[in-house]
C-alpha positions as CSV (number, residue, x, y, z in Angstrom):
1,X,-9.5,45.6,1.0
2,X,-11.5,42.3,1.2
3,X,-12.0,42.9,4.9
4,X,-14.2,45.9,4.1
5,X,-16.4,44.2,1.6
6,X,-19.2,43.3,3.9
7,X,-19.5,46.8,5.4
8,X,-19.4,48.4,1.9
9,X,-21.3,45.8,-0.3
10,X,-23.3,43.7,2.2
11,X,-22.9,40.0,2.6
12,X,-21.1,38.7,-0.4
13,X,-18.4,36.4,-1.6
14,X,-15.2,38.6,-1.4
15,X,-13.5,36.8,-4.3
16,X,-16.5,37.2,-6.6
17,X,-16.8,40.9,-5.6
18,X,-13.1,41.5,-6.2
19,X,-13.3,39.8,-9.6
20,X,-16.3,42.0,-10.6
21,X,-14.5,45.1,-9.4
22,X,-11.4,44.2,-11.4
23,X,-13.4,43.6,-14.5
24,X,-15.3,46.9,-14.1
25,X,-12.1,48.8,-13.4
26,X,-10.5,47.5,-16.6
27,X,-13.6,48.6,-18.6
28,X,-13.7,52.0,-17.0
29,X,-10.1,52.5,-17.8
30,X,-10.7,52.1,-21.5
31,X,-12.2,55.6,-21.6
32,X,-14.8,54.4,-24.2
33,X,-17.3,56.9,-25.6
34,X,-20.5,55.4,-27.1
35,X,-21.7,56.9,-30.4
36,X,-25.3,56.6,-31.6
37,X,-24.6,58.5,-34.9
38,X,-25.1,55.5,-37.1
39,X,-28.4,54.5,-35.4
40,X,-29.7,58.0,-35.5
41,X,-28.8,58.2,-39.2
42,X,-30.8,55.0,-39.8
43,X,-33.9,56.6,-38.2
44,X,-33.7,55.3,-34.7
45,X,-35.0,57.6,-32.0
46,X,-32.5,59.3,-29.8
47,X,-32.2,57.8,-26.4
48,X,-33.2,59.8,-23.3
49,X,-30.5,61.8,-21.7
50,X,-28.9,60.1,-18.6
51,X,-30.0,63.0,-16.4
52,X,-33.6,62.3,-17.4
53,X,-33.6,58.8,-15.8
54,X,-30.8,59.1,-13.3
55,X,-33.3,59.5,-10.4
56,X,-35.0,56.2,-11.4
57,X,-31.6,54.4,-11.3
58,X,-30.9,55.8,-7.8
59,X,-34.4,54.8,-6.5
60,X,-34.2,51.3,-8.0
61,X,-31.0,50.6,-6.0
62,X,-31.7,52.3,-2.7
63,X,-33.1,49.3,-0.9
64,X,-30.9,46.7,-2.4
65,X,-27.3,46.0,-1.4
66,X,-24.6,46.0,-4.1
67,X,-24.1,42.3,-3.5
68,X,-27.8,41.6,-4.1
69,X,-27.7,43.8,-7.3
70,X,-24.8,41.8,-8.6
71,X,-26.7,38.5,-7.9
72,X,-29.8,39.8,-9.7
73,X,-27.8,41.1,-12.7
74,X,-26.0,37.7,-13.2
75,X,-29.3,35.7,-13.6
């Protein structure tokens, strides 16, 4: 699939991209559910619902390739 990386992710190092995808795939396969019950019990405010800020997440990545986002996130 490395031949398709540039068309899907933009200009990137295919080995680094494949490594990142492999790590994310392993994490996603864990089927982890995060629980804020302890923090809420200690008086922390509840976080916003994902649907309340989803549009901001989409807008923030619209003009940046996935490869550039990965570069920015690793700084």
